[in-house]
N, C-alpha and C positions, 0 to 999 in steps of 0.2 A: 533707218531701215534695218530691220534685223535679218541676219543671214541664216539660211537653212543649213542643214548638215546631212552628212551621209554616214552610215555605219557600213562597214565593208569587211569582207573576209578575203584574204589572199592565201594562196596555198603553194606548196612546192609540188613537184611531180609525185612525190611519195606521200602527199597529203599532210605535211606539217602545216598546221593552221595558224594564222595570225588575224586577230580581230582588231580593227582600228576605226578611227573617226576622222572626218575631214569635211571642210566646206567646199573643196574643189576636187571632186572624185577623179576627173580625167587626169589632172596633174599628178595627184597622189598615186593613181594606178600606174602611170608612166614612170614615176620615181621608183616604185617597187619593181616594175618590169625591167628597168635598166640598172637595177641594183645601186641606186644613187643614195639610198638611206642607210646609214650605218646602223648596225645593231642586229637584232633577232632576224628580221626578214632577209637581210643580206647574207647573214651567216648560214641560214637554213634554206636559201634560195626560194623564198616565198614570193614568187613573181607573177602568179596567175590570179587575176581577179575572178573569184568564183561566186561571190554573193554580195548583194548591196541592198540597202534600205534607205529611202529618202525621208527626211523629216523637215518640217517647216521651220523649226527653230534648232539652234545648236544645242540648247539645253535638253530638248527631247532626245536628240541623237546621243548626247553624253549619257543620259539615263539608260538608254537602250544598250549602248556599248558596255556599260557597267554590268547590266543584267546578263548579256551574252558572255562576258568574260567569266562569270561565275558558273556558267553551264559546263557540264561534262562534255567531253569530245563527242560522244555518241549523239547527244542531243543537238550539238552544232551540225554534225553531219546530216542528221534528220532534217534540220531546218534548210540546209543548203540543197538537199535533194528535192524539197518542195518547190524551189524556184529554178534549180539548175540540176536536173537529175543526171546529166552526163558529166558534170563537173568541168564543163568547157570554160575556157577563158572568155570572160565577158568584156574584155578591154575594147575590142572592135565595136561592140554594141554601143558603148557610151561615147565613142569617138567617130561614129558614122556620120 
């Protein structure tokens, strides 16, 4: 059975953005929220889940992540506003 995937964007309070991919969004969002992942997101306090897209296969999610990582910041912010105009943390939505 093939696993699906998620493309997500986490942000800091000052809107430093990080785009990532995972098969377990709840776990991954928690890791970012609690600063359990070393690297960029921990260094820049990217701990708020502000955007997510679900894909039926991990390959589709990987392709979309690569596409989004090429986008300029302004285009990513536009995309986020389409789903989450207030840039609120969506963590509680996925763990309700």
